[in-house]
A tleap script that builds the chain and sets N, CA, C and O, in Angstrom:
source leaprc.protein.ff14SB
mol = sequence {
  NMET TRP ARG LYS SER SER ARG SER ASN GLY
  GLY GLY ASN GLY ASP CYS VAL GLU ILE ALA
  VAL ASP GLY PRO SER ALA ARG ILE ARG ASP
  SER LYS GLY ARG ALA ASP ALA THR VAL ALA
  ALA PRO ALA TRP GLY ALA PHE LEU ALA MET
  VAL LYS ASP GLU ILE ARG CGLY
}
set mol.1.N position { -1.798 -15.987 -12.621 }
set mol.1.CA position { -0.736 -16.115 -13.853 }
set mol.1.C position { 0.159 -14.988 -13.809 }
set mol.1.O position { -0.116 -13.789 -13.846 }
set mol.2.N position { 1.311 -15.585 -13.720 }
set mol.2.CA position { 2.582 -14.433 -13.666 }
set mol.2.C position { 2.934 -14.062 -15.006 }
set mol.2.O position { 3.022 -14.846 -15.951 }
set mol.3.N position { 3.162 -12.618 -15.043 }
set mol.3.CA position { 3.800 -11.948 -16.366 }
set mol.3.C position { 4.788 -11.397 -16.171 }
set mol.3.O position { 4.976 -10.945 -15.042 }
set mol.4.N position { 5.648 -11.251 -17.054 }
set mol.4.CA position { 6.801 -10.511 -17.224 }
set mol.4.C position { 6.966 -9.393 -18.073 }
set mol.4.O position { 6.456 -9.562 -19.180 }
set mol.5.N position { 7.488 -8.369 -17.908 }
set mol.5.CA position { 7.591 -7.057 -18.591 }
set mol.5.C position { 8.018 -7.494 -19.983 }
set mol.5.O position { 8.698 -8.519 -20.007 }
set mol.6.N position { 7.778 -6.973 -21.024 }
set mol.6.CA position { 8.341 -7.031 -22.262 }
set mol.6.C position { 9.698 -6.359 -22.405 }
set mol.6.O position { 10.482 -6.531 -23.339 }
set mol.7.N position { 9.878 -5.513 -21.272 }
set mol.7.CA position { 11.360 -4.532 -21.059 }
set mol.7.C position { 12.155 -5.432 -20.127 }
set mol.7.O position { 13.356 -5.163 -20.150 }
set mol.8.N position { 11.855 -6.316 -19.405 }
set mol.8.CA position { 12.760 -7.138 -18.473 }
set mol.8.C position { 13.948 -7.787 -19.388 }
set mol.8.O position { 13.935 -8.198 -20.548 }
set mol.9.N position { 14.927 -7.719 -18.455 }
set mol.9.CA position { 16.163 -8.545 -19.322 }
set mol.9.C position { 16.817 -7.541 -20.491 }
set mol.9.O position { 17.432 -8.065 -21.420 }
set mol.10.N position { 16.689 -6.256 -20.434 }
set mol.10.CA position { 17.011 -5.544 -21.442 }
set mol.10.C position { 18.627 -5.296 -21.286 }
set mol.10.O position { 19.324 -4.906 -22.222 }
set mol.11.N position { 19.098 -5.565 -20.035 }
set mol.11.CA position { 20.472 -5.560 -19.827 }
set mol.11.C position { 21.335 -6.945 -19.803 }
set mol.11.O position { 22.494 -7.108 -19.423 }
set mol.12.N position { 20.451 -7.846 -20.302 }
set mol.12.CA position { 21.119 -9.123 -20.573 }
set mol.12.C position { 21.765 -10.173 -19.266 }
set mol.12.O position { 22.285 -11.289 -19.272 }
set mol.13.N position { 21.481 -9.330 -18.355 }
set mol.13.CA position { 21.729 -10.141 -17.084 }
set mol.13.C position { 20.804 -11.257 -16.462 }
set mol.13.O position { 21.220 -12.000 -15.574 }
set mol.14.N position { 19.524 -11.335 -16.975 }
set mol.14.CA position { 18.576 -12.105 -16.346 }
set mol.14.C position { 17.746 -11.628 -15.400 }
set mol.14.O position { 16.876 -12.330 -14.885 }
set mol.15.N position { 17.956 -10.354 -15.087 }
set mol.15.CA position { 17.167 -9.674 -14.067 }
set mol.15.C position { 15.751 -9.417 -14.513 }
set mol.15.O position { 15.570 -8.685 -15.485 }
set mol.16.N position { 14.604 -10.031 -13.799 }
set mol.16.CA position { 13.154 -9.684 -14.097 }
set mol.16.C position { 12.226 -9.637 -13.055 }
set mol.16.O position { 12.219 -10.549 -12.228 }
set mol.17.N position { 11.461 -8.726 -12.977 }
set mol.17.CA position { 10.365 -8.605 -12.042 }
set mol.17.C position { 9.028 -9.225 -12.797 }
set mol.17.O position { 8.727 -8.918 -13.951 }
set mol.18.N position { 8.326 -10.078 -12.035 }
set mol.18.CA position { 7.043 -10.609 -12.491 }
set mol.18.C position { 5.905 -10.166 -11.753 }
set mol.18.O position { 5.958 -9.897 -10.553 }
set mol.19.N position { 4.760 -10.078 -12.533 }
set mol.19.CA position { 3.554 -9.408 -11.745 }
set mol.19.C position { 2.513 -10.612 -11.945 }
set mol.19.O position { 2.572 -11.324 -12.947 }
set mol.20.N position { 1.620 -10.788 -11.004 }
set mol.20.CA position { 0.472 -11.426 -11.098 }
set mol.20.C position { -0.624 -10.701 -10.360 }
set mol.20.O position { -0.582 -10.564 -9.137 }
set mol.21.N position { -1.736 -10.174 -11.207 }
set mol.21.CA position { -2.774 -9.550 -10.532 }
set mol.21.C position { -3.665 -10.536 -9.681 }
set mol.21.O position { -3.917 -11.613 -10.223 }
set mol.22.N position { -4.083 -10.352 -8.647 }
set mol.22.CA position { -4.711 -11.121 -7.693 }
set mol.22.C position { -6.046 -10.569 -7.280 }
set mol.22.O position { -6.134 -10.226 -6.101 }
set mol.23.N position { -7.073 -10.428 -8.030 }
set mol.23.CA position { -8.258 -9.773 -7.473 }
set mol.23.C position { -7.901 -8.244 -7.540 }
set mol.23.O position { -7.315 -7.841 -8.545 }
set mol.24.N position { -8.220 -7.367 -6.528 }
set mol.24.CA position { -7.850 -6.051 -6.062 }
set mol.24.C position { -6.417 -5.802 -5.798 }
set mol.24.O position { -6.024 -4.644 -5.656 }
set mol.25.N position { -5.587 -6.835 -5.720 }
set mol.25.CA position { -4.224 -6.580 -5.373 }
set mol.25.C position { -3.278 -7.170 -6.345 }
set mol.25.O position { -3.781 -7.873 -7.222 }
set mol.26.N position { -1.993 -7.007 -6.345 }
set mol.26.CA position { -0.942 -7.770 -7.152 }
set mol.26.C position { 0.009 -8.258 -6.370 }
set mol.26.O position { 0.363 -7.779 -5.293 }
set mol.27.N position { 0.468 -9.293 -6.944 }
set mol.27.CA position { 1.737 -10.104 -6.268 }
set mol.27.C position { 2.989 -9.643 -7.251 }
set mol.27.O position { 2.891 -9.572 -8.476 }
set mol.28.N position { 3.974 -9.394 -6.622 }
set mol.28.CA position { 5.156 -9.016 -7.330 }
set mol.28.C position { 6.343 -9.956 -6.754 }
set mol.28.O position { 6.485 -10.194 -5.555 }
set mol.29.N position { 7.160 -10.446 -7.770 }
set mol.29.CA position { 8.318 -11.260 -7.306 }
set mol.29.C position { 9.575 -11.096 -8.347 }
set mol.29.O position { 9.444 -10.750 -9.521 }
set mol.30.N position { 10.589 -11.351 -7.819 }
set mol.30.CA position { 11.989 -11.512 -8.697 }
set mol.30.C position { 11.753 -12.758 -9.222 }
set mol.30.O position { 11.051 -13.550 -8.593 }
set mol.31.N position { 12.270 -13.069 -10.361 }
set mol.31.CA position { 12.064 -14.299 -11.303 }
set mol.31.C position { 13.075 -15.160 -10.721 }
set mol.31.O position { 12.877 -16.371 -10.822 }
set mol.32.N position { 14.253 -14.711 -10.055 }
set mol.32.CA position { 15.325 -15.533 -9.586 }
set mol.32.C position { 15.172 -15.948 -8.253 }
set mol.32.O position { 15.748 -16.930 -7.786 }
set mol.33.N position { 14.341 -15.155 -7.580 }
set mol.33.CA position { 14.319 -15.471 -6.044 }
set mol.33.C position { 13.110 -16.243 -5.672 }
set mol.33.O position { 13.201 -17.000 -4.706 }
set mol.34.N position { 11.856 -16.138 -6.390 }
set mol.34.CA position { 10.555 -16.763 -6.416 }
set mol.34.C position { 9.800 -16.118 -5.076 }
set mol.34.O position { 8.573 -16.023 -5.078 }
set mol.35.N position { 10.532 -15.711 -4.015 }
set mol.35.CA position { 9.642 -15.371 -3.029 }
set mol.35.C position { 8.676 -14.090 -3.533 }
set mol.35.O position { 9.247 -13.357 -4.340 }
set mol.36.N position { 7.556 -13.777 -3.247 }
set mol.36.CA position { 6.729 -12.903 -3.450 }
set mol.36.C position { 6.189 -11.967 -2.444 }
set mol.36.O position { 6.382 -12.151 -1.242 }
set mol.37.N position { 5.511 -10.960 -2.911 }
set mol.37.CA position { 5.040 -9.965 -1.841 }
set mol.37.C position { 3.783 -9.528 -2.591 }
set mol.37.O position { 3.679 -9.392 -3.810 }
set mol.38.N position { 2.705 -9.301 -1.517 }
set mol.38.CA position { 1.292 -8.730 -2.069 }
set mol.38.C position { 1.182 -7.329 -1.993 }
set mol.38.O position { 1.434 -6.823 -0.900 }
set mol.39.N position { 0.836 -6.547 -2.992 }
set mol.39.CA position { 0.660 -5.134 -3.016 }
set mol.39.C position { -0.882 -4.898 -3.036 }
set mol.39.O position { -1.545 -5.429 -3.928 }
set mol.40.N position { -1.464 -4.138 -2.105 }
set mol.40.CA position { -2.997 -3.792 -1.992 }
set mol.40.C position { -3.349 -3.050 -3.165 }
set mol.40.O position { -2.403 -2.685 -3.863 }
set mol.41.N position { -4.592 -2.727 -3.557 }
set mol.41.CA position { -5.006 -2.395 -4.579 }
set mol.41.C position { -4.520 -0.631 -4.691 }
set mol.41.O position { -3.974 -0.088 -5.651 }
set mol.42.N position { -4.888 -0.068 -3.505 }
set mol.42.CA position { -4.389 1.599 -3.736 }
set mol.42.C position { -3.063 1.766 -3.914 }
set mol.42.O position { -2.707 2.763 -4.542 }
set mol.43.N position { -2.144 0.917 -3.449 }
set mol.43.CA position { -0.767 1.030 -3.659 }
set mol.43.C position { -0.596 0.647 -5.027 }
set mol.43.O position { -0.009 1.393 -5.810 }
set mol.44.N position { -1.037 -0.393 -5.352 }
set mol.44.CA position { -0.649 -0.900 -6.927 }
set mol.44.C position { -1.243 0.251 -7.827 }
set mol.44.O position { -0.632 0.629 -8.826 }
set mol.45.N position { -2.237 0.701 -7.514 }
set mol.45.CA position { -2.831 1.844 -8.623 }
set mol.45.C position { -1.843 3.113 -8.567 }
set mol.45.O position { -1.535 3.836 -9.514 }
set mol.46.N position { -1.456 3.202 -7.339 }
set mol.46.CA position { -0.501 4.472 -7.332 }
set mol.46.C position { 0.711 4.232 -8.124 }
set mol.46.O position { 1.155 5.126 -8.844 }
set mol.47.N position { 1.311 3.008 -8.032 }
set mol.47.CA position { 2.438 2.531 -8.528 }
set mol.47.C position { 2.380 2.705 -10.230 }
set mol.47.O position { 3.154 3.325 -10.960 }
set mol.48.N position { 1.195 1.937 -10.565 }
set mol.48.CA position { 0.922 2.001 -12.058 }
set mol.48.C position { 0.788 3.647 -12.672 }
set mol.48.O position { 1.212 3.979 -13.779 }
set mol.49.N position { 0.177 4.479 -11.799 }
set mol.49.CA position { 0.050 5.882 -12.265 }
set mol.49.C position { 1.287 6.692 -12.392 }
set mol.49.O position { 1.482 7.612 -13.187 }
set mol.50.N position { 2.073 6.232 -11.519 }
set mol.50.CA position { 3.464 6.908 -11.296 }
set mol.50.C position { 4.351 6.273 -12.726 }
set mol.50.O position { 4.956 7.023 -13.491 }
set mol.51.N position { 4.306 5.211 -12.847 }
set mol.51.CA position { 5.040 4.581 -13.961 }
set mol.51.C position { 4.291 5.143 -15.396 }
set mol.51.O position { 5.064 5.376 -16.325 }
set mol.52.N position { 3.121 5.329 -15.583 }
set mol.52.CA position { 2.559 5.808 -16.736 }
set mol.52.C position { 2.935 7.330 -16.850 }
set mol.52.O position { 3.206 7.805 -17.953 }
set mol.53.N position { 2.949 8.075 -15.733 }
set mol.53.CA position { 3.286 9.466 -15.815 }
set mol.53.C position { 5.018 9.589 -16.197 }
set mol.53.O position { 5.441 10.485 -16.929 }
set mol.54.N position { 5.771 8.706 -15.673 }
set mol.54.CA position { 7.169 8.727 -16.198 }
set mol.54.C position { 7.470 8.499 -17.628 }
set mol.54.O position { 8.168 9.255 -18.302 }
set mol.55.N position { 6.840 7.289 -18.106 }
set mol.55.CA position { 6.722 7.137 -19.399 }
set mol.55.C position { 6.393 8.382 -20.335 }
set mol.55.O position { 7.169 8.716 -21.230 }
set mol.56.N position { 5.292 8.998 -20.100 }
set mol.56.CA position { 4.623 10.022 -20.801 }
set mol.56.C position { 5.722 11.412 -20.725 }
set mol.56.O position { 5.733 12.338 -21.536 }
set mol.57.N position { 6.553 11.271 -19.607 }
set mol.57.CA position { 7.721 12.289 -19.605 }
set mol.57.C position { 7.234 13.472 -19.192 }
set mol.57.O position { 7.977 14.449 -19.105 }
savepdb mol mol.pdb
quit
């Protein structure tokens, strides 16, 4: 199941990144291009940790 961030398209330009969790990894794609890439669990976890740290400031 592909999910889009609630913050996507904030600029009104239609740009969006979608994520699909696939077992221990995640698939990521540009909603316009539809080609996707798979990110392994350790890299996905590190990405999420970095984003959460940025949000907390």
